[in-house]
C-alpha positions as CSV (number, residue, x, y, z in Angstrom):
1,M,-31.6,-59.0,22.5
2,E,-31.5,-56.5,19.7
3,K,-29.0,-53.8,19.7
4,P,-30.1,-50.1,19.9
5,A,-29.1,-49.7,16.2
6,D,-31.1,-52.7,15.2
7,L,-34.1,-51.3,17.0
8,I,-33.9,-48.0,15.2
9,K,-33.7,-49.8,11.7
10,D,-36.8,-51.7,12.6
11,A,-38.7,-48.4,12.9
12,F,-38.1,-47.8,9.4
13,D,-38.5,-49.8,6.1
14,Q,-35.3,-50.7,4.4
15,K,-35.6,-48.0,1.7
16,T,-36.1,-45.1,4.2
17,W,-33.2,-46.3,6.5
18,H,-31.0,-46.7,3.6
19,E,-31.6,-43.1,2.7
20,I,-30.9,-41.7,6.0
21,H,-27.8,-43.7,6.4
22,T,-26.5,-42.7,2.9
23,T,-27.3,-39.0,3.5
24,D,-25.2,-38.9,6.7
25,S,-22.3,-40.6,5.1
26,W,-22.1,-38.4,2.0
27,R,-22.6,-35.4,4.1
28,V,-18.8,-35.9,5.1
29,F,-17.7,-35.3,1.6
30,K,-19.7,-31.9,1.6
31,I,-17.9,-30.9,4.8
32,I,-14.7,-31.8,3.3
33,S,-15.4,-29.7,0.2
34,E,-16.3,-26.8,2.3
35,L,-12.9,-27.2,4.3
36,V,-10.9,-27.3,1.2
37,E,-12.5,-24.4,-0.4
38,G,-12.1,-22.3,2.7
39,F,-8.5,-23.3,3.0
40,E,-7.4,-22.5,-0.6
41,K,-9.2,-19.3,-0.7
42,L,-8.3,-17.8,2.7
43,A,-4.7,-19.1,2.9
44,R,-3.6,-16.7,0.1
45,I,-5.2,-13.5,1.5
46,G,-2.6,-12.8,4.4
47,P,-3.1,-11.2,7.7
48,C,-6.7,-10.2,8.7
49,V,-9.0,-9.2,11.4
50,S,-12.4,-10.8,12.0
51,I,-15.0,-8.2,12.8
52,F,-18.3,-9.5,14.5
53,G,-21.5,-8.0,15.4
54,S,-25.2,-7.9,14.8
55,A,-26.8,-8.5,11.3
56,R,-29.7,-6.2,12.6
57,T,-27.6,-3.0,13.1
58,H,-28.9,-0.1,11.2
59,Y,-26.7,1.9,9.0
60,N,-27.4,5.0,11.0
61,D,-26.5,3.3,14.3
62,K,-23.4,4.3,16.0
63,Y,-22.0,0.9,16.1
64,Y,-22.4,0.5,12.4
65,K,-20.4,3.6,11.9
66,M,-17.7,2.4,14.3
67,A,-17.3,-0.8,12.6
68,E,-16.9,0.9,9.4
69,E,-14.2,3.2,10.8
70,I,-12.3,0.3,12.6
71,A,-12.2,-1.6,9.3
72,Y,-11.0,1.4,7.5
73,Q,-8.2,2.1,9.9
74,L,-7.2,-1.7,10.1
75,V,-6.6,-2.0,6.2
76,R,-4.6,1.2,6.4
77,N,-2.4,-0.6,9.0
78,G,-2.0,-3.4,6.6
79,Y,-4.8,-5.8,7.6
80,G,-7.4,-7.5,5.7
81,I,-10.9,-7.8,6.9
82,I,-12.9,-10.9,7.5
83,T,-16.6,-10.7,8.2
84,G,-19.7,-13.1,8.3
85,G,-20.7,-11.6,4.9
86,G,-24.1,-10.4,5.7
87,P,-25.7,-7.1,6.6
88,G,-25.5,-5.0,9.6
89,I,-22.1,-4.8,11.5
90,M,-20.8,-7.2,8.8
91,E,-21.7,-4.9,6.0
92,A,-20.1,-1.9,7.8
93,A,-16.8,-3.6,8.3
94,N,-16.7,-4.8,4.6
95,K,-17.6,-1.2,3.6
96,G,-14.8,0.2,5.5
97,A,-12.4,-2.3,4.0
98,R,-13.6,-1.3,0.6
99,R,-13.2,2.5,1.4
100,G,-9.6,1.9,2.5
101,N,-8.9,-0.1,-0.6
102,G,-8.1,-3.2,1.5
103,K,-9.0,-6.8,1.4
104,S,-12.6,-7.4,2.0
105,V,-13.5,-11.2,2.9
106,G,-17.1,-12.5,3.4
107,I,-17.6,-15.9,5.0
108,N,-21.4,-16.3,4.5
109,I,-23.7,-18.9,5.8
110,D,-26.6,-20.3,3.9
111,L,-29.8,-19.9,6.1
112,P,-33.4,-20.8,5.6
113,F,-34.4,-17.2,5.9
114,E,-31.6,-16.1,3.6
115,Q,-28.5,-14.2,4.6
116,R,-27.5,-12.4,1.4
117,P,-23.9,-11.3,0.9
118,N,-23.4,-7.4,1.2
119,A,-22.2,-5.5,-1.6
120,Y,-18.8,-4.7,-0.2
121,I,-17.0,-8.0,-0.3
122,D,-14.3,-8.6,-2.9
123,S,-15.8,-10.7,-5.7
124,D,-13.0,-13.3,-5.4
125,K,-13.1,-13.2,-1.6
126,L,-16.8,-14.6,-1.0
127,I,-17.5,-18.1,0.4
128,T,-20.7,-19.4,1.4
129,F,-20.9,-22.3,3.8
130,D,-23.7,-24.7,4.7
131,H,-22.2,-25.4,8.3
132,F,-21.6,-23.2,10.9
133,F,-18.7,-25.2,12.4
134,V,-16.8,-24.9,9.2
135,R,-17.3,-21.3,9.0
136,K,-16.3,-20.7,12.5
137,L,-13.0,-22.5,12.0
138,M,-12.3,-20.2,9.1
139,F,-12.9,-17.1,11.4
140,V,-10.4,-18.4,14.1
141,K,-7.7,-19.9,11.6
142,Y,-7.2,-16.9,9.3
143,A,-7.6,-14.1,11.7
144,Q,-4.9,-12.2,13.5
145,G,-7.6,-10.9,16.0
146,F,-11.2,-10.5,16.7
147,I,-13.0,-7.1,17.1
148,V,-16.5,-7.7,18.4
149,L,-19.4,-5.2,18.5
150,P,-22.8,-5.6,20.0
151,G,-24.5,-8.8,18.6
152,G,-26.8,-11.5,19.3
153,F,-26.5,-15.2,19.7
154,G,-24.3,-15.7,16.7
155,T,-21.9,-13.0,17.8
156,F,-21.7,-14.6,21.4
157,D,-21.2,-18.0,19.8
158,E,-18.3,-16.8,17.8
159,L,-16.8,-14.9,21.0
160,F,-17.0,-17.7,23.3
161,E,-15.5,-20.3,21.1
162,A,-12.4,-18.0,20.7
163,F,-12.4,-17.6,24.4
164,T,-12.4,-21.4,25.1
165,L,-9.9,-22.1,22.5
166,I,-7.3,-19.5,23.9
167,Q,-8.3,-20.6,27.5
168,T,-7.5,-24.3,26.7
169,R,-4.3,-23.4,24.6
170,K,-5.9,-25.0,21.4
171,I,-4.7,-22.0,19.5
172,G,-2.2,-19.3,20.3
173,K,-3.4,-16.1,22.2
174,F,-4.4,-13.3,19.9
175,P,-6.2,-10.1,20.7
176,I,-10.1,-10.0,21.2
177,I,-11.5,-6.6,21.5
178,L,-14.9,-5.8,22.9
179,V,-16.3,-2.6,21.6
180,G,-18.9,-0.7,23.5
181,T,-18.6,-0.6,27.3
182,K,-22.4,0.1,27.7
183,Y,-23.2,-3.1,25.9
184,W,-20.6,-5.5,27.6
185,T,-20.3,-4.2,31.0
186,G,-23.2,-6.4,32.3
187,L,-21.6,-9.7,30.9
188,V,-18.1,-8.6,31.9
189,N,-19.3,-8.0,35.6
190,W,-21.1,-11.3,35.6
191,I,-18.1,-13.1,34.4
192,K,-15.9,-11.3,37.2
193,D,-18.5,-11.7,39.9
194,E,-20.2,-15.0,39.3
195,M,-17.9,-17.3,37.0
196,L,-14.7,-16.2,38.7
197,A,-15.3,-14.8,42.2
198,E,-18.5,-16.9,43.3
199,E,-18.2,-20.1,41.3
200,H,-14.4,-20.2,40.6
201,N,-15.2,-21.6,37.2
202,I,-12.4,-19.6,35.5
203,S,-9.1,-18.2,36.6
204,P,-8.1,-14.5,37.1
205,D,-5.7,-15.0,34.0
206,D,-8.7,-15.6,31.9
207,L,-9.9,-12.1,32.2
208,E,-6.9,-11.1,30.2
209,I,-8.1,-12.9,27.1
210,F,-10.2,-9.8,26.1
211,T,-9.9,-6.0,26.1
212,L,-12.9,-3.6,26.4
213,V,-12.8,-0.3,24.5
214,D,-15.1,2.4,23.4
215,S,-13.6,3.9,20.3
216,P,-12.3,2.8,16.7
217,E,-8.9,4.1,17.6
218,A,-8.5,2.2,20.8
219,A,-9.6,-1.0,18.9
220,V,-7.2,-0.6,16.3
221,E,-4.5,0.5,18.6
222,S,-5.0,-2.8,20.6
223,I,-4.4,-4.9,17.5
224,V,-1.4,-2.9,16.3
225,K,0.1,-2.7,19.7
226,F,-0.2,-6.6,20.2
227,Y,1.5,-7.2,16.8
228,S,4.3,-4.5,17.1
229,R,6.5,-7.1,18.8
230,Y,6.1,-9.6,16.0
231,L,6.7,-9.8,12.3
232,L,3.1,-9.7,11.1
233,S,2.2,-13.1,9.3
234,P,-0.9,-15.3,9.0
235,N,-2.2,-17.3,12.1
236,F,-1.3,-20.7,10.8
């Protein structure tokens, strides 16, 4: 009886199967090259905060302005800023970092519909990845905190990965700040009412992983207060 792998091979001619197999194998080296580039560039930057939010947020939107102000205040407190490198909230945060003469990092992703890097990233601190999982690793490894403004699926992906890593103690706890009570309240209430109270899928202590705020000042204060009892140092 043929093995499942042999049955799959039989569905292709030898040349096609060889190309598929070789492509998957060589992809490992592409992933390694992205990891090495990210580690080498970001390890030298120092303490940073990652700021997340929608790429679709308009520059006149209140959350765009809040992201810019948060980044500005953070760099004035000695932190660099890491973003996904694109438009919207990411652009606002890099813009605020630039305005405050701080380090402005962009961890961009190559997408089919193109996500062009914004103009406020330091020229020597732009990295473009092909793989989302490598990019997310860089966000977590080199950030002293996450500040999360309203966003879509990508923002939630990055947010819940951080929740999971802290909950499972795969990384040390660091501040995760959700900005915008109106936007986040529905999610927070569902977590409390359904995940915790109704289904018991999380513990009460898990609610302490994040903080909900409504102003740039409160967001920055949460980061500064958390690290006031430590010597500020990179998260690795």
